C-alpha positions in Angstrom: 57.5 -3.3 42.8 59.3 -5.5 40.4 57.0 -6.5 37.4 57.6 -9.9 36.2 56.3 -11.0 32.4 55.8 -14.4 31.5 57.3 -15.2 28.4 54.6 -15.5 26.0 53.4 -12.0 27.0 56.5 -10.7 26.3 56.5 -12.7 22.7 53.1 -10.7 21.9 54.3 -7.2 23.3 57.8 -7.8 20.8 55.6 -9.1 17.6 53.1 -5.8 18.3 56.3 -3.4 18.3 58.2 -5.0 15.9 54.7 -5.1 13.6 54.8 -1.3 14.5 57.6 -0.6 13.1 57.2 -2.7 9.8 54.1 -0.5 8.9 54.9 2.7 7.1 53.6 5.8 7.8 51.3 7.3 5.3 51.9 10.8 5.6 51.9 13.7 2.9 49.3 11.4 0.8 47.0 13.3 -2.0 44.0 12.0 -3.7 43.5 14.5 -6.9 42.5 13.7 -10.3 43.3 15.2 -14.0 41.6 14.7 -17.6 41.3 15.1 -21.3 38.8 15.7 -23.3 38.0 16.4 -27.0 35.0 17.0 -29.1 34.0 14.0 -32.1 31.5 14.7 -34.9 29.1 12.0 -34.5 29.2 9.9 -37.1 26.5 6.9 -36.5 22.6 8.0 -36.8 20.1 5.5 -34.8 15.9 6.1 -35.9 12.9 4.3 -34.2 10.3 4.4 -37.2 6.7 2.9 -36.3 3.1 2.3 -37.7 0.4 2.6 -35.4 -3.3 1.2 -35.9 -6.7 0.1 -34.7 -8.6 -2.7 -35.2 -12.0 -4.3 -33.0 -9.7 -7.4 -33.5 -6.4 -7.9 -31.8 -4.9 -10.9 -34.0 -5.9 -8.6 -37.1 -4.5 -6.0 -35.4 -0.9 -8.1 -34.7 -1.3 -9.2 -38.4 -2.2 -5.3 -40.1 1.4 -4.5 -37.9 3.3 -7.6 -38.6 2.8 -7.4 -42.4 3.6 -3.5 -42.7 7.2 -4.1 -40.4 8.2 -6.8 -42.7 7.5 -4.5 -46.1 9.6 -1.6 -44.4 12.5 -4.4 -43.8 12.1 -5.9 -47.2 12.3 -1.9 -48.6 15.7 -1.5 -46.2 17.5 -4.4 -47.6 17.9 -2.7 -50.5 20.1 -0.3 -48.2 23.0 -2.5 -47.2 24.5 0.2 -45.8 21.8 0.5 -43.0 21.7 -1.9 -40.5 18.1 -2.8 -39.9 16.0 -4.9 -37.5 12.4 -4.8 -35.9 11.8 -3.6 -32.4 8.7 -3.5 -30.1 5.5 -4.8 -31.0 2.8 -3.6 -28.6 -0.8 -3.6 -28.4 -3.5 -2.3 -25.7 -7.4 -2.5 -25.0 -9.8 0.7 -26.1 -12.8 1.5 -23.7 -15.8 3.2 -24.4 -17.0 6.1 -21.3 -18.7 2.7 -20.0 -15.3 1.1 -19.7 -16.2 -1.5 -22.3 -13.5 -2.4 -24.9 -14.5 -0.9 -27.8 -11.5 -2.0 -29.9 -7.5 -2.6 -29.7 -4.5 0.0 -31.2 -1.2 -1.3 -31.4 2.1 0.1 -32.6 5.3 -2.2 -34.0 8.6 -0.5 -34.5 11.6 -0.7 -36.4 15.0 0.2 -35.8 18.1 1.4 -37.9 21.3 2.1 -37.5 23.9 3.4 -39.6 27.1 5.4 -40.3 26.3 6.4 -44.0 23.8 8.9 -42.8 23.1 10.0 -46.2 21.9 6.7 -47.4 19.9 6.3 -44.0 18.3 9.7 -44.4 17.4 8.5 -48.4 15.8 5.3 -47.1 13.4 7.3 -43.9 12.5 9.1 -46.6 11.3 6.0 -48.5 9.8 4.7 -45.4 8.3 7.5 -44.4 5.6 6.2 -47.1 4.1 3.7 -44.3 5.4 4.8 -41.3 6.3 7.4 -38.9 9.4 8.7 -37.3 9.5 8.3 -33.2 13.3 9.2 -32.7 16.5 9.8 -34.5 19.7 10.5 -33.0 23.3 10.5 -33.4 26.2 9.5 -31.6 30.0 8.1 -31.9 30.6 4.6 -33.5 32.5 2.5 -31.4 35.3 2.4 -33.7 35.7 6.1 -33.4 35.0 6.1 -29.6 37.8 3.8 -28.7 40.5 5.5 -31.6 39.4 8.9 -29.4 39.8 7.3 -26.3 43.3 5.8 -26.9 44.6 9.1 -27.8 43.0 11.0 -24.9 44.6 8.3 -22.0 48.4 9.6 -22.5 47.3 12.9 -22.5 45.4 12.6 -19.5 48.0 10.4 -17.6 50.7 13.7 -18.5 48.5 16.0 -16.9 47.6 13.6 -13.8 51.5 13.5 -13.8 52.0 16.7 -13.8 49.4 18.3 -11.2 51.4 15.4 -8.9 54.9 17.1 -9.5 53.1 20.6 -9.1 51.1 19.3 -5.3 54.5 17.9 -4.5 56.5 20.7 -5.2 53.9 23.1 -3.2 54.1 20.8 -0.2 57.9 21.0 -0.1 58.8 17.7 -1.5 61.2 17.0 -4.7 59.0 14.6 -5.9 56.7 11.8 -5.2 55.9 8.4 -5.1 52.1 6.9 -7.3 50.3 4.8 -4.3 47.1 4.0 -6.8 46.2 5.4 -10.2 42.2 4.7 -12.0 41.5 5.4 -15.5 37.9 5.3 -16.6 36.3 6.6 -19.7 33.2 9.2 -20.3 31.2 10.4 -23.1 28.5 12.5 -23.4 25.5 10.6 -24.9 24.6 11.6 -28.6 22.2 14.4 -29.8 18.6 13.5 -29.9 16.9 15.8 -33.0 13.3 14.2 -32.8 10.6 12.1 -30.4 7.2 11.6 -31.2 4.6 10.8 -28.7 3.1 7.2 -28.6 -0.1 8.6 -29.8 0.6 10.3 -32.9 -1.8 11.3 -34.7 -0.6 13.0 -38.2 -1.9 11.5 -41.1 0.9 9.1 -42.9 2.0 10.5 -46.0 0.1 8.4 -49.4 4.4 8.7 -51.1 7.1 8.3 -50.2 8.9 11.7 -48.4 11.7 13.7 -49.7 14.8 12.7 -47.6 15.2 15.0 -44.4 18.6 16.4 -43.6 20.2 16.3 -40.3 22.8 17.9 -38.9 24.6 14.8 -36.3 26.4 17.5 -34.1 29.0 16.5 -32.2 29.9 14.3 -28.9 32.2 14.8 -26.3 34.8 12.3 -25.1 36.7 12.3 -22.0 39.2 10.4 -20.3 39.7 11.0 -16.1 42.6 9.8 -14.6 41.9 9.1 -10.6 44.5 8.4 -8.3 46.8 8.9 -4.9 50.5 9.5 -4.6 52.4 10.6 -1.8 55.2 13.6 -1.8 58.6 11.9 -1.3 61.0 14.0 0.8 
């Protein structure tokens, strides 16, 4: 029995056949990754100092905390190498055994950041006369991070190329074609040395403490390259 193809249906079959022939077959595609990493000395100190106080009046309590932080910020002005800013201010009620409010407690913070770690340490020693240390950490500055990443990117790409060439040869191919590539930056966070609990009840020193000594340590910075290659005949 003869089969008759209508013109419209024949044209559709022809179009589908041409599309199938035009679409490349993605054989021998491999996903791979490579990276380059380096340890970089932490060059930035980040610290949070705080004052915690109790009072029967929440308004008076807030005034006391604000006054103490304002004094600390004024002292910090002499250290131009240290970036300072006020942090969180919070108050909460105190209750007795009968769940009645007996007073208020509050906490106010000041934040320090500096690449001059020695000068920042001296300032922290000065401020410990009226404030307590909440936390101190170290990190790599944005400038040093960008510089390191710029040096690591070519190394990571070269490692990617070497791995792609090795895989292509293992598949019996002489070369490869790059299909797509992504470059990602990663970095471990700075090392935190000290963190005090929120309800720290240690008595504050009457005078400024000696400048604390710190070991900033190092952070690992890495660049990772992910991509897909196609082995060529």
